[in-house]
N, C-alpha and C positions, 0 to 999 in steps of 0.2 A: 866656156864654162869649165871651171876647174873641177877635176875629178877628186872626190873626197873618199877617204877610206870608209869601210862599212861601219866603223865605230864612231865616226863623227856625224854630227847633224848640223843642218843650217836651215834658217828660216827662208822659205822660198817666196812667200807673200804673206801679207797680213790684211786684216779688214774684211775677210769674207764673212758674209752673213750666215752661211751654212754650206760649206764646201763639200761636194759629193762627186762621185764617179770620176776620179782622176784618171786621165789617159795621156800617154805620151804620143804625140803626132807631129810630124814635120818639124822636129827639133824643138818643140815647145810642150810644156805641160798644160793640158786643157782640163778645166774643172767646171762642173755645174755649180753655180752659186745659187742654191735653192732659195735663199732669202730674198734675192733680187730678181729671179727669173732669167738670169743671164748665163750664157756659156762664155767663159773667158779663157784666153790663152796667155801663158806666162813664159817669157823668154829667159835665157840664162842670166840676164842682168836683173831680173825681177820686174821687168816692164810688163804691164797687163794691157790686153786689148780685148774689148767686148766683141766677140765674134757673132753673137746671135742673142736676141732676147726672145724667149720662147713663151707661147701662150698657154703652156701646160700648167696644170695644178700639180703640186707635189704628189708623188715623186716623178722625177725625170732623170734620164741618164743618156750617155752618148757612146758611140763608136763609129767606125768608118767601114764602108764597103771597100773591097780591094781596088776599085776604080777611083777611090778618094772621096766619094759622096758621104757626107755626114749623115748619120742616123740619130734620131732622138726618140727615146721611149717616152711617150706621154702617158704616164702610168694610170692615173685615175680615169682618163678618157679611153684607155684601152687601145691606143693607136701607136703604131710605129711610123714615125714621120721621116721623110728624106728631104734634105736641103737641095734645091735645084740650083742651077748655075746662076740664076738671077737673085739667089738668096732666099727665095720663098720656100715654104715648107709644104709638101704634099704628102698624102697618105701613101706609105709604102706597103703597110699591112694593117688590117683591122683585126685586133686580138679579142674584141668584145665577145665573140661567140665561144671563146675558149675558157674564159673565166670571168666571173663577176667581181673578183678581187682585183685590187690595183696591181699593175705590173711595175717592175723596178729596174733591175740591172740588165745590161746587154753586153754581149761579146760576139764579135764576128771573127770567124777563123779565116785562114789564108785562102780557102776555096770560096769564100763568100757565104758560108752557112751562118745564119744568124741564130743566136741563142738568147732568149729572154726569160727572166724568172719573175715571179711575183709571190706575194704573201698569200697565205690561206685566209679563209674567212675569219672574221673576228670571233673569238670564243665567247661563250656565255659566261656569266659571272662564275668564278671558281673553276673554270675549265682551262686547260692548257691549249696553246696554239697548236693547230694541226699542220699537216704538210702543206707546202705552198704549191705553186704551179710553175711548170717549165714548158717551154716549147722551142 
């Protein structure tokens, strides 16, 4: 991969239905393609690989534990999923008791602490959105 200056831009990939939650992992850019339910990885040459198709309804996002396990936030379902060695997904944490609103983004720090946020409840007509949820 050629290093570009901060003032130049290049197209990494095209054709995503709704790309979200970009993450750099193991030398590739990983993206949640919300429109297709896929998590894809893109290498330096622009080659794409479907890494996982998730059963989640929007939103969903990803990050990794320090041991390399992929985590997927299944936002509307209120679940934090972990990919097992066989590729299957299991519940890592159940977030439903913390908020009835959908969960969204995730970040894992170097110690393995997991932070997940979500939106607040939908406002009534004419009201503004209130604070969201974090855990």
